[in-house]
N, C-alpha and C positions, 0 to 999 in steps of 0.2 A: 504494500500500500504506500502511495506517495502523497505527501501533503505539501502545499505551498501556501504562503500568505503574502499577498501583494499589498503592502501597507498604503501605498498612495491611492489605491482605489477601494481599499477595505475588502478586496476580493478574497475569496477562499476557494480552494480546489483540492479535491482528494479523489483517488481512484482505488478500485479493488477488482481483483479477478474472481469471477463466480463460476463455479462448475455447473453451468446450465446454458442452454441456448438463449440468444437474445430474446426470442419470443416469450420464453418463460419469465425472464427478468422483466420484460415489458409488461406482462400481465400483472405483476405485483406493483410496479412503480407508477403505472400510467393512470391510476384512479386516485384523484386527489384525496378521497376519503380514507385511503389506506395509509396515509402518512403517519397517523397516530400509532401505527404498529412499529415504526422505527425512529421517528423524530425525537430529538432530545428535548423539544419544547412543546410541540403541538399535542394537546390532550383531547381536543374535540374539533371535528371539522364538519360543518354543515354545508352541503352542496346540493341544491335542488336538482331534480331531473335524474336522468339515467346515467349512462356511461359518460366518462369524461371525454371532452373533445376541445378543440381550440375554441376559446371564448368562454369556457365553463368558469363560473365564479364560485367562490367559497367564503364562508365566514369561519375563521380559525380562532380557536381559543388556545392561548399559549400559557405556559406556566414555567416559572423559574423560582425555586424556593417557595416562599409564601405568596409571591406575586402572580397574578393572573392578568392577562390583557388580550383584547381582541385585535385581530387584523383581518383584512379582506384581501383576496387574491383573485387573479384571473389567469387562465392558461393562455399564454401568448405564443407558444410554439408547440405543435403536436404532430410529430412525424413518426407514425407507428413503427415500433421496433428499433428506432434510432435516437430520437430526441424529444424531450418533454421539458417545457419551461413554464414557470409560474411567476408572475410579477406581483409583488406585495405592494398594495396601494399606498400604505402609510409611509413607507421609507423608500420606495421606488426600486428596491433590490429585485433582482431576477434570479430565481433558483432554477438551475438547469441540471437535468440528468441526460447524459449521453451514453449510448451503448455501442460497443464495437465488438464484433466477433473476434475471438482469439484463435490462433493456430491449433490449439488443443481442443477446440470445439466448445469452448466456454464463452464468457462475455467479460469484457473489461467495462465496468460501470464507473463513470466519473460523475461526481456531483460538484457543482460550482455555484458560488454566489457571485453574481456580477453586480456592479454598481455604476452603470454607465453615466448616470446623471448626477452622481454623488448622493449622499444621504440627505434626506430632508431635514430642515431645521428642527422640527418637532422630534424626529427620530434621534438626532444628535443630542438634543436637550434632555429627553427622557432617558437615554442611555447614560448620559453623564450623571443625572440625578438619582437614578434608581438601579443602574446596573454596573456601577463602578468605572464608567468611562469607556470610550471607544476601544482603546487598545486591549483592555481586559475583556470586554464583551466579545470583540472579534476573536481573541484567542480562545475564549470559551466556545464560540460558534465553530471555530476551526476544529476543535476537539469533537464537538457535536457532530460535524459532518463525518468524521472518521468513524464515530460510534454508529451513526445512521447507516453507513455503508456496510459495516460489519453485521448489523441487525438485518439488513436486506439480504445479504449473503446467506445468513442463517435461515431466514424465512424461505428463500428460494431453494436452497440445497436440501432442506429437510422435507420439503413437500413433493 
């Protein structure tokens, strides 16, 4: 597993190899409601309608220690078997999952947080006041991505 943290964009990226075909990994990660099974923060996701597609929106309830907070998201990229991306409205971050087949018949799954427009003022303010500041929170999120990928690997490989 590799992890990198690009401080100037507050980006985060981590990858893991999973012993399953991309289609199986896609089945697990491509429904926004499934994120509570692996996310280090999402504890409830409400998304009306059926199967997730581009444009699907969700209300996410997140938790860190004793703090709970809501966010909303919209699926901005949906390429079956290859790429899935969710944009968080409140801070403008984009969470991306990319799948690549490996030579061994498995899948390399990469999760990345992109911040193309920078974080919003309210996000920076709340992170500074309630989550120990941006460097600390980004470090925690970086670890959370690695944990999420390991949980996804476990979910996919045991089913």
